[in-house]
Residue frames relative to the residue before (quaternion, step in Angstrom):
aa qw qx qy qz dx dy dz
M 1.0000 0.0000 0.0000 0.0000 0.00 0.00 0.00
A 0.6445 -0.5402 0.3843 0.3810 3.54 -1.26 0.47
E 0.4910 -0.6501 0.5025 0.2895 3.54 -1.18 0.63
I 0.3811 -0.7038 0.5564 0.2231 3.56 -1.12 0.74
K 0.5735 0.6247 -0.3756 0.3737 3.58 1.08 -0.73
G 0.8243 0.2149 -0.1886 0.4886 3.53 -0.90 1.01
K 0.5427 0.6194 -0.4052 0.3970 3.60 1.23 -0.13
K 0.3581 -0.6927 0.5828 0.2286 3.55 -1.17 0.67
I 0.0310 -0.8328 0.5493 -0.0609 3.54 -0.39 1.29
G 0.2374 -0.7183 0.6360 0.1523 3.53 -0.99 0.93
F 0.0980 -0.7935 0.6001 0.0252 3.59 -0.83 0.98
A 0.0787 -0.8325 0.5481 -0.0157 3.55 -0.14 1.35
V 0.1734 -0.8054 0.5660 0.0291 3.54 -0.93 1.01
C 0.1302 -0.7730 0.6183 0.0566 3.56 -0.89 1.01
G 0.6834 -0.5841 0.3076 0.3119 3.55 -1.30 0.36
S 0.3389 0.6577 -0.5932 0.3175 3.59 0.70 1.03
F 0.1817 -0.8729 0.4430 0.0938 3.51 0.54 1.29
C 0.6248 0.5677 -0.3452 0.4102 3.59 1.06 -0.66
T 0.7139 0.4133 -0.2593 0.5022 3.62 1.19 -0.32
F 0.3605 0.7564 -0.4870 0.2465 3.61 1.22 0.06
K 0.6447 0.5452 -0.3414 0.4130 3.59 0.83 -0.92
K 0.6883 0.4732 -0.2794 0.4736 3.58 0.87 -0.96
A 0.6582 0.5051 -0.3149 0.4609 3.58 0.96 -0.83
F 0.6769 0.4997 -0.2945 0.4531 3.57 0.91 -0.92
E 0.5829 0.5618 -0.3712 0.4549 3.60 1.13 -0.56
Q 0.6714 0.4890 -0.2920 0.4742 3.57 1.02 -0.81
L 0.6035 0.5378 -0.3545 0.4700 3.58 1.06 -0.70
K 0.6556 0.5059 -0.3054 0.4700 3.57 0.92 -0.92
Y 0.6283 0.5373 -0.3294 0.4561 3.58 1.01 -0.80
L 0.6542 0.5177 -0.3122 0.4546 3.59 0.92 -0.90
V 0.6408 0.5114 -0.3168 0.4769 3.58 1.00 -0.83
N 0.6748 0.5017 -0.2896 0.4573 3.57 0.93 -0.93
E 0.6615 0.4919 -0.2971 0.4819 3.58 1.20 -0.55
G 0.6321 -0.5877 0.3152 0.3946 3.58 1.26 0.08
A 0.4471 0.6665 -0.4748 0.3612 3.59 1.23 0.33
E 0.3568 -0.6778 0.5952 0.2429 3.53 -1.26 0.53
V 0.0455 -0.8509 0.5210 -0.0492 3.56 -0.18 1.33
T 0.0749 -0.7536 0.6520 0.0363 3.53 -1.11 0.86
A 0.2979 -0.7705 0.5392 0.1639 3.59 -0.81 1.00
V 0.1247 -0.7312 0.6676 0.0641 3.50 -1.28 0.71
M 0.0816 -0.8089 0.5804 0.0472 3.61 -0.90 0.79
S 0.4737 -0.6279 0.5329 0.3119 3.55 -1.14 0.70
F 0.6820 -0.4708 0.3505 0.4363 3.55 -1.26 0.30
N 0.6799 0.4926 -0.2927 0.4577 3.59 0.89 -0.94
A 0.6583 0.5156 -0.3177 0.4470 3.59 0.87 -0.91
A 0.7346 0.4393 -0.2284 0.4639 3.57 1.01 -0.80
S 0.7740 0.3823 -0.1892 0.4679 3.59 1.17 -0.25
M 0.6936 0.5023 -0.2891 0.4278 3.62 1.09 -0.48
D 0.2521 -0.7148 0.6350 0.1493 3.53 -1.05 0.94
T 0.0002 0.8068 -0.5888 0.0486 3.59 -0.78 1.02
R 0.6874 -0.4476 0.3498 0.4524 3.57 -1.29 -0.06
F 0.6412 0.5122 -0.3219 0.4721 3.58 1.29 -0.18
G 0.7585 -0.3363 0.1767 0.5295 3.58 1.27 0.16
K 0.5368 -0.6188 0.4780 0.3170 3.51 -1.32 0.35
A 0.6214 -0.5812 0.3836 0.3590 3.55 -1.08 0.81
Q 0.6846 0.4891 -0.3060 0.4455 3.60 0.82 -0.90
E 0.6022 0.5453 -0.3593 0.4593 3.59 1.10 -0.60
H 0.6545 0.5048 -0.3112 0.4690 3.58 0.98 -0.84
I 0.6431 0.5183 -0.3210 0.4634 3.58 0.96 -0.87
S 0.6691 0.5053 -0.2982 0.4562 3.57 0.88 -0.96
F 0.6321 0.5322 -0.3326 0.4545 3.58 0.97 -0.81
L 0.6802 0.4942 -0.2895 0.4574 3.57 0.84 -0.99
E 0.6797 0.4829 -0.2949 0.4668 3.56 0.95 -0.83
D 0.6329 0.5258 -0.3308 0.4621 3.59 1.06 -0.70
I 0.6860 0.4825 -0.2890 0.4616 3.59 0.91 -0.89
T 0.7590 0.3930 -0.2140 0.4729 3.59 0.83 -0.95
G 0.3420 -0.7448 0.4977 0.2839 3.56 1.14 -0.61
K 0.6792 0.4357 -0.2761 0.5222 3.57 1.28 0.34
P 0.5479 -0.5970 0.4488 0.3768 3.60 -1.13 0.49
V 0.4949 -0.6382 0.5061 0.3028 3.54 -1.15 0.71
I 0.3633 -0.6820 0.5853 0.2455 3.59 -1.02 0.78
R 0.0085 0.8437 -0.5318 0.0732 3.58 -0.53 1.22
T 0.7044 0.4064 -0.2676 0.5168 3.59 1.24 0.17
I 0.6092 -0.5435 0.4241 0.3921 3.56 -1.24 0.43
E 0.6773 0.4865 -0.3048 0.4601 3.58 0.90 -0.85
G 0.6239 0.5290 -0.3381 0.4653 3.59 1.17 -0.50
A 0.6920 0.4744 -0.2658 0.4747 3.58 1.13 -0.68
E 0.5522 0.6634 -0.3888 0.3223 3.61 1.09 -0.62
P 0.6998 0.4808 -0.3065 0.4304 3.68 0.88 -0.73
I 0.3992 0.7437 -0.4706 0.2572 3.62 1.23 -0.18
G 0.7184 0.4328 -0.2514 0.4831 3.60 0.86 -0.91
P 0.6947 0.4811 -0.3029 0.4406 3.61 0.68 -1.01
K 0.7333 0.3978 -0.2311 0.5006 3.59 1.03 -0.74
K 0.3184 -0.7689 0.4892 0.2609 3.59 1.35 -0.07
M 0.0879 0.8668 -0.4831 0.0867 3.52 0.91 1.03
F 0.8109 0.2231 -0.0934 0.5328 3.60 1.05 -0.71
D 0.4290 -0.6401 0.5669 0.2914 3.53 -1.25 0.53
I 0.7825 -0.0059 0.0533 0.6203 3.54 1.15 -0.73
L 0.1849 -0.7591 0.6169 0.0946 3.54 -1.18 0.68
V 0.0834 -0.7709 0.6296 0.0494 3.55 -1.02 0.86
I 0.1912 -0.7300 0.6423 0.1344 3.55 -1.15 0.72
A 0.2244 0.7821 -0.5335 0.2309 3.55 -0.31 1.30
P 0.4794 -0.3585 -0.7687 0.2251 1.54 -0.82 2.34
C 0.2906 -0.7163 0.6042 0.1934 3.53 -1.31 0.43
T 0.3166 -0.7802 0.5159 0.1580 3.55 -0.52 1.21
G 0.6626 -0.4792 0.3951 0.4186 3.53 -1.33 0.19
N 0.6030 0.5651 -0.3462 0.4439 3.59 1.07 -0.72
T 0.7064 0.4395 -0.2657 0.4871 3.58 0.88 -0.93
L 0.5724 0.5606 -0.3809 0.4615 3.61 1.07 -0.61
A 0.6719 0.5030 -0.2962 0.4558 3.58 0.89 -0.96
K 0.6638 0.5077 -0.3064 0.4558 3.57 0.93 -0.88
L 0.6542 0.5063 -0.3134 0.4663 3.58 0.94 -0.85
A 0.6641 0.5058 -0.3047 0.4586 3.58 0.94 -0.87
A 0.7447 0.3968 -0.2096 0.4940 3.58 1.07 -0.75
G 0.4829 -0.6870 0.4305 0.3308 3.60 1.23 -0.07
I 0.4123 0.6942 -0.4810 0.3416 3.58 1.14 0.63
I 0.0786 -0.8123 0.5776 -0.0211 3.55 -0.65 1.18
D 0.3138 0.7743 -0.4937 0.2413 3.59 0.03 1.25
T 0.6896 0.3642 -0.2975 0.5507 3.59 1.20 0.49
P 0.6577 -0.4911 0.3655 0.4390 3.62 -1.18 0.24
V 0.6656 0.5116 -0.3134 0.4438 3.60 0.99 -0.78
T 0.6818 0.4606 -0.3104 0.4760 3.62 0.85 -0.82
M 0.6213 0.5183 -0.3435 0.4768 3.59 1.07 -0.65
A 0.6191 0.5384 -0.3429 0.4574 3.58 0.98 -0.83
A 0.6701 0.5015 -0.3010 0.4570 3.59 0.91 -0.92
K 0.6677 0.4971 -0.3079 0.4607 3.59 0.86 -0.94
S 0.6852 0.4964 -0.2908 0.4466 3.55 0.84 -0.99
H 0.6594 0.5125 -0.2936 0.4652 3.57 1.02 -0.86
L 0.6872 0.5052 -0.2863 0.4365 3.58 0.89 -0.94
R 0.5464 0.6321 -0.4075 0.3686 3.62 1.11 -0.46
N 0.6795 0.4769 -0.2806 0.4818 3.57 1.21 -0.50
G 0.4960 -0.6534 0.4338 0.3727 3.59 1.25 -0.05
S 0.4418 0.6939 -0.4456 0.3533 3.55 1.24 0.50
P 0.5741 -0.6519 0.3767 0.3219 3.61 -1.07 0.69
L 0.1611 -0.7381 0.6512 0.0712 3.51 -1.21 0.83
V 0.1236 -0.7819 0.6098 0.0387 3.56 -0.84 1.04
I 0.1493 -0.8017 0.5773 0.0414 3.57 -0.85 1.03
A 0.1399 -0.7623 0.6288 0.0624 3.58 -0.95 0.98
P 0.2009 -0.8385 0.4916 0.1222 3.61 0.10 1.25
S 0.0574 0.7532 -0.6546 0.0286 3.51 -1.22 0.64
T 0.3341 0.7519 -0.4899 0.2880 3.55 -0.05 1.29
N 0.4765 -0.6943 0.4709 0.2628 3.55 -0.97 0.88
D 0.7382 0.3629 -0.2384 0.5163 3.62 1.19 -0.25
G 0.2026 0.8292 -0.4979 0.1531 3.58 1.12 0.63
L 0.7489 0.3180 -0.1968 0.5471 3.58 1.13 -0.58
S 0.6685 0.3791 -0.3329 0.5464 3.56 1.16 0.59
G 0.8596 0.1329 -0.0825 0.4864 3.61 -0.46 -1.14
S 0.7284 0.4322 -0.2454 0.4716 3.60 1.00 -0.78
A 0.4576 0.7136 -0.4464 0.2866 3.62 1.20 -0.28
K 0.6690 0.5052 -0.3064 0.4510 3.58 0.90 -0.89
N 0.6568 0.5093 -0.3146 0.4585 3.58 1.06 -0.70
I 0.6104 0.5214 -0.3420 0.4884 3.57 1.06 -0.69
G 0.6502 0.5208 -0.3045 0.4619 3.56 0.96 -0.90
A 0.6573 0.5056 -0.3134 0.4628 3.58 0.94 -0.85
L 0.6857 0.4966 -0.2917 0.4451 3.58 0.86 -0.94
L 0.5970 0.5675 -0.3575 0.4401 3.59 1.12 -0.60
N 0.6982 0.4574 -0.2674 0.4815 3.58 1.19 -0.47
Y 0.5576 0.6120 -0.3906 0.4024 3.60 1.26 -0.12
R 0.5155 -0.6452 0.4760 0.3023 3.52 -1.05 0.80
N 0.8488 0.1695 -0.1689 0.4715 3.54 -1.12 0.88
I 0.6081 0.4970 -0.3858 0.4842 3.60 1.19 0.40
Y 0.0516 -0.7894 0.6102 -0.0435 3.53 -0.89 1.10
L 0.2713 -0.7657 0.5595 0.1645 3.58 -1.19 0.50
V 0.4507 -0.6014 0.5766 0.3205 3.51 -1.25 0.57
P 0.5510 -0.6143 0.4294 0.3670 3.63 -0.86 0.83
F 0.0990 -0.8186 0.5656 -0.0132 3.55 -0.97 0.93
S 0.1237 -0.7837 0.6073 0.0408 3.52 -1.34 0.32
Q 0.5768 -0.4882 0.4846 0.4407 3.52 -1.35 0.04
D 0.2780 -0.7985 0.5126 0.1497 3.56 -0.88 0.89
D 0.7871 0.0314 -0.0268 0.6155 3.62 1.20 -0.37
V 0.1956 -0.8629 0.4543 0.1035 3.54 0.31 1.30
Y 0.7048 0.4474 -0.2786 0.4748 3.62 1.12 -0.45
A 0.7440 0.3879 -0.2334 0.4914 3.58 0.81 -0.93
K 0.7906 0.1042 -0.0334 0.6024 3.62 1.12 -0.72
P 0.0773 -0.8757 0.4738 0.0524 3.61 0.54 1.12
R 0.7162 0.4129 -0.2692 0.4941 3.63 1.17 -0.27
S 0.5065 0.6776 -0.3936 0.3598 3.56 1.33 0.05
L 0.0912 -0.7737 0.6260 0.0348 3.55 -1.09 0.85
V 0.0227 0.7813 -0.6237 0.0041 3.55 -1.14 0.65
A 0.5289 -0.6375 0.4661 0.3109 3.54 -1.08 0.78
D 0.4115 -0.6283 0.5898 0.2967 3.52 -1.29 0.46
F 0.2700 -0.8301 0.4658 0.1448 3.56 0.13 1.33
G 0.5824 0.5931 -0.3666 0.4179 3.57 1.16 -0.49
K 0.6824 0.4663 -0.2772 0.4899 3.57 1.24 -0.39
L 0.3860 0.7582 -0.4596 0.2548 3.58 1.28 0.02
P 0.6668 0.4896 -0.3402 0.4471 3.67 0.79 -0.82
D 0.6625 0.4931 -0.3107 0.4706 3.60 0.97 -0.79
A 0.6266 0.5274 -0.3367 0.4646 3.59 1.07 -0.71
L 0.6318 0.5190 -0.3252 0.4751 3.59 1.06 -0.73
A 0.6629 0.5110 -0.3056 0.4540 3.55 0.88 -0.96
A 0.6539 0.5018 -0.3121 0.4725 3.60 0.98 -0.83
A 0.6612 0.5154 -0.3086 0.4494 3.59 0.92 -0.91
L 0.6182 0.5435 -0.3468 0.4496 3.60 1.05 -0.66
E 0.6966 0.3984 -0.2587 0.5377 3.58 1.29 -0.34
G 0.5611 -0.6369 0.3689 0.3789 3.56 1.29 0.24
K 0.5939 0.5756 -0.3508 0.4392 3.58 1.20 0.49
Q 0.3886 -0.6697 0.5810 0.2510 3.53 -1.25 0.60
L 0.4272 -0.6922 0.5177 0.2651 3.58 -0.75 1.02
Q 0.1162 -0.7962 0.5930 0.0311 3.54 -0.93 0.97
P 0.5557 -0.1746 -0.8116 -0.0454 1.55 -2.21 1.12
L 0.5318 -0.6493 0.4519 0.3022 3.55 -1.06 0.78
L 0.7281 0.3396 -0.2107 0.5569 3.56 1.04 -0.78
A 0.2387 -0.7761 0.5735 0.1087 3.54 -0.53 1.25
G 0.6234 -0.5017 0.4166 0.4314 3.56 -1.30 0.04
I 0.6896 -0.4293 0.3490 0.4673 3.58 -1.29 -0.01
L 0.3474 -0.7653 0.5099 0.1832 3.59 -0.76 1.03
C-alpha cells in the first residue's frame, strides 16, 4: 500500500461529536507517521459546545497537533484545489447532513467546499461516515457516493443494532489503511466491517 509519510493530508471534521475522540486519535497517528496534516472544520464542528467537549478545545487540539490553523470558512477552503494543497482529503467523521450535501452537489460549508475544491484536481477523497440514519435516509447518499469517481469510504458497520438499528459508523482504526488504498486508486475491502 501507499506510504502515508510525507503526504499532504486534509483532515475535515463534521459535527458527529461522539466520534471526535476516535477521529482525532487517527489524525494524531497520521501526524506521528510523518504526514503533513491540515484540519478543516464544518461550521457546527467549530462552533458547538457539547457534552463531548467545547468547540475551542477541539480547535486548539487540532492546531496543536498539526501545527497549522484550522480552516473554518468557505473562503479558507476554496483555495485547496487551485493551490493543490493536499494529496488526499479525508472527512472524518462525515455526518449524514454532509453525505447528503456531497451527493447532491451542495457546497455551503468549509467541509463541502474543501471536498469540491480538492476533487477538481482528480485527487482522492475518503469519507468516514457517522450517521444515525445510515440505513434509512442516508443510505441512498452513501450508495450514490460509492459510484462517484475518486471517492472512497472507510469501512463501516452498524454500531448499536438494538438501540440504533439504522445507525452506521466508520471503523476509525481502518482510516490509515483506507487512505493508503485510496492513494493507489483502490477502495479498502471489505467495505462492510463486523459489528463494532
